[in-house]
BAZA-487651 format. One record per residue (C-alpha): x, y, z. Coordinates in Angstrom, 1 decimal, decimal comma. Example, Ala and Ser with C-alpha at 12.3 -4.5 7.8 and 13.67 -1.06 7.14 Angstrom:
% residues 2
{x=12,3&y=-4,5&z=7,8}
{x=13,7&y=-1,1&z=7,1}
//
This chain:
% residues 144
{x=91,2&y=99,8&z=70,8}
{x=89,4&y=98,9&z=74,4}
{x=88,7&y=95,1&z=74,0}
{x=92,4&y=94,8&z=73,5}
{x=93,2&y=96,8&z=76,5}
{x=91,3&y=94,5&z=78,7}
{x=92,4&y=91,5&z=77,6}
{x=95,7&y=92,1&z=78,2}
{x=95,2&y=93,2&z=81,6}
{x=93,3&y=90,5&z=82,3}
{x=95,4&y=88,4&z=81,1}
{x=98,5&y=89,8&z=83,0}
{x=96,2&y=90,3&z=86,0}
{x=95,8&y=86,8&z=85,8}
{x=99,3&y=85,4&z=85,1}
{x=100,8&y=87,4&z=88,3}
{x=98,1&y=86,2&z=90,1}
{x=99,3&y=82,3&z=89,5}
{x=103,1&y=83,3&z=89,4}
{x=102,5&y=84,9&z=93,0}
{x=100,4&y=81,5&z=93,8}
{x=103,4&y=79,2&z=92,4}
{x=105,9&y=80,8&z=94,4}
{x=104,4&y=81,6&z=97,6}
{x=101,8&y=79,2&z=98,7}
{x=103,5&y=76,0&z=97,7}
{x=104,4&y=74,2&z=101,3}
{x=107,3&y=72,4&z=102,2}
{x=107,0&y=68,9&z=100,5}
{x=108,2&y=66,1&z=102,9}
{x=110,9&y=65,2&z=100,8}
{x=112,3&y=69,2&z=101,8}
{x=111,1&y=68,3&z=105,6}
{x=113,7&y=65,2&z=105,8}
{x=116,4&y=66,7&z=103,6}
{x=116,7&y=69,9&z=106,8}
{x=119,0&y=69,9&z=109,6}
{x=117,0&y=70,8&z=113,4}
{x=119,0&y=74,3&z=112,8}
{x=117,8&y=74,1&z=109,4}
{x=113,5&y=73,2&z=110,3}
{x=114,0&y=75,7&z=114,3}
{x=114,6&y=78,6&z=110,8}
{x=112,3&y=78,2&z=108,4}
{x=109,6&y=77,7&z=111,0}
{x=110,8&y=81,2&z=112,4}
{x=110,6&y=82,4&z=109,4}
{x=107,2&y=80,6&z=108,7}
{x=105,4&y=82,1&z=111,6}
{x=107,2&y=85,4&z=110,5}
{x=105,3&y=84,9&z=106,8}
{x=101,6&y=84,0&z=109,4}
{x=101,7&y=86,7&z=111,2}
{x=102,3&y=89,1&z=108,6}
{x=99,0&y=87,4&z=106,5}
{x=96,8&y=87,8&z=109,7}
{x=97,3&y=90,9&z=110,0}
{x=97,0&y=91,9&z=106,3}
{x=93,6&y=89,9&z=106,4}
{x=92,9&y=91,9&z=109,4}
{x=93,7&y=95,4&z=107,5}
{x=91,9&y=93,9&z=105,0}
{x=88,4&y=93,5&z=106,3}
{x=89,1&y=97,0&z=108,0}
{x=88,9&y=98,5&z=105,0}
{x=86,2&y=96,8&z=103,3}
{x=84,2&y=97,8&z=106,3}
{x=84,7&y=101,7&z=106,0}
{x=82,0&y=103,5&z=104,8}
{x=85,2&y=105,4&z=102,6}
{x=85,4&y=102,2&z=100,7}
{x=82,3&y=101,9&z=100,7}
{x=81,5&y=105,3&z=98,0}
{x=84,6&y=104,8&z=96,9}
{x=83,2&y=101,6&z=95,3}
{x=80,2&y=103,7&z=93,9}
{x=82,4&y=106,5&z=92,8}
{x=84,2&y=104,1&z=90,5}
{x=81,2&y=102,6&z=89,4}
{x=79,9&y=106,1&z=88,1}
{x=83,2&y=106,9&z=86,5}
{x=83,3&y=103,5&z=84,8}
{x=79,8&y=104,1&z=83,4}
{x=80,0&y=107,6&z=82,6}
{x=82,6&y=107,4&z=80,5}
{x=81,2&y=104,5&z=78,8}
{x=78,4&y=106,0&z=77,8}
{x=78,9&y=110,0&z=78,2}
{x=80,3&y=110,4&z=74,4}
{x=82,7&y=113,2&z=73,9}
{x=81,1&y=115,6&z=76,2}
{x=83,3&y=118,1&z=78,2}
{x=81,0&y=118,4&z=81,3}
{x=80,4&y=114,3&z=81,1}
{x=84,3&y=114,2&z=81,2}
{x=85,0&y=116,3&z=84,0}
{x=81,9&y=114,6&z=86,4}
{x=83,7&y=111,0&z=85,0}
{x=87,3&y=112,9&z=86,7}
{x=85,6&y=114,2&z=89,7}
{x=84,1&y=111,0&z=90,1}
{x=87,0&y=109,8&z=89,3}
{x=89,3&y=111,4&z=92,0}
{x=86,9&y=110,4&z=94,6}
{x=87,0&y=106,9&z=93,6}
{x=90,8&y=106,8&z=94,0}
{x=93,2&y=104,4&z=93,7}
{x=92,3&y=100,8&z=93,7}
{x=94,7&y=98,7&z=96,0}
{x=96,5&y=96,6&z=93,7}
{x=99,1&y=95,1&z=96,0}
{x=100,3&y=91,8&z=97,8}
{x=98,8&y=92,8&z=101,3}
{x=95,5&y=93,8&z=100,1}
{x=94,8&y=91,0&z=98,1}
{x=92,6&y=88,8&z=100,2}
{x=93,0&y=85,4&z=98,4}
{x=96,7&y=85,7&z=98,3}
{x=96,5&y=86,6&z=102,1}
{x=94,5&y=83,2&z=103,2}
{x=96,9&y=81,3&z=100,6}
{x=99,6&y=82,9&z=102,3}
{x=98,1&y=82,1&z=106,0}
{x=97,2&y=78,7&z=105,2}
{x=100,5&y=77,6&z=103,8}
{x=102,6&y=79,1&z=106,1}
{x=100,8&y=77,5&z=109,2}
{x=100,6&y=74,2&z=107,4}
{x=104,4&y=75,0&z=107,7}
{x=105,1&y=75,5&z=111,3}
{x=102,8&y=72,4&z=111,9}
{x=105,1&y=70,0&z=109,2}
{x=107,7&y=71,4&z=111,0}
{x=106,7&y=71,0&z=114,5}
{x=106,6&y=66,7&z=113,6}
{x=109,8&y=66,3&z=111,9}
{x=111,8&y=68,3&z=114,5}
{x=109,5&y=65,7&z=117,2}
{x=110,9&y=62,6&z=114,6}
{x=114,4&y=64,0&z=114,3}
{x=114,6&y=64,6&z=118,5}
{x=116,5&y=67,7&z=118,4}
{x=116,2&y=70,4&z=121,1}
{x=113,6&y=73,5&z=121,0}
//
C-alpha cells in the first residue's frame, strides 16, 4: 500500500511538472510573432517583462531560502522523521519522536514559485520572447 501511494504521488508530481512546462515554458514561435501586430507585440513584450521580473524574484527567494540555517535544520528534521517512521514500527515513543521531528521540519514548499527548475525555465522563455519581439518590432518598423 505504501509503495502504491508513493508511486501515485510521484506520477502526479511528474505529470503536473510536465503540464506546467508544456504551458508556461514555450516561447512564441516565429509564425505567432509574424502574425502579431505592433500593438500585440508591445503588449506581449510587457507581459514577458513582468514574467521575467517575477521569475527573477522567485529565483532570488529560492536561493535565499536555500542558504537559510533554518532550512538546513528543517531538512534534517524531515529526514529524521522519515527514518523514524520507516524503522520504528508501532512504538508509541517512536511515533511521538517522529511527530516532533515532522513538526520541526514543517511544510515543504511545493508551489510553482518555489520550484527552481520551473522558475529558471520561465525566466529563459520570457527573455527569449523579449528578445524575439524586439527583433520583430524593428522589422515591422513599429513605433516603440
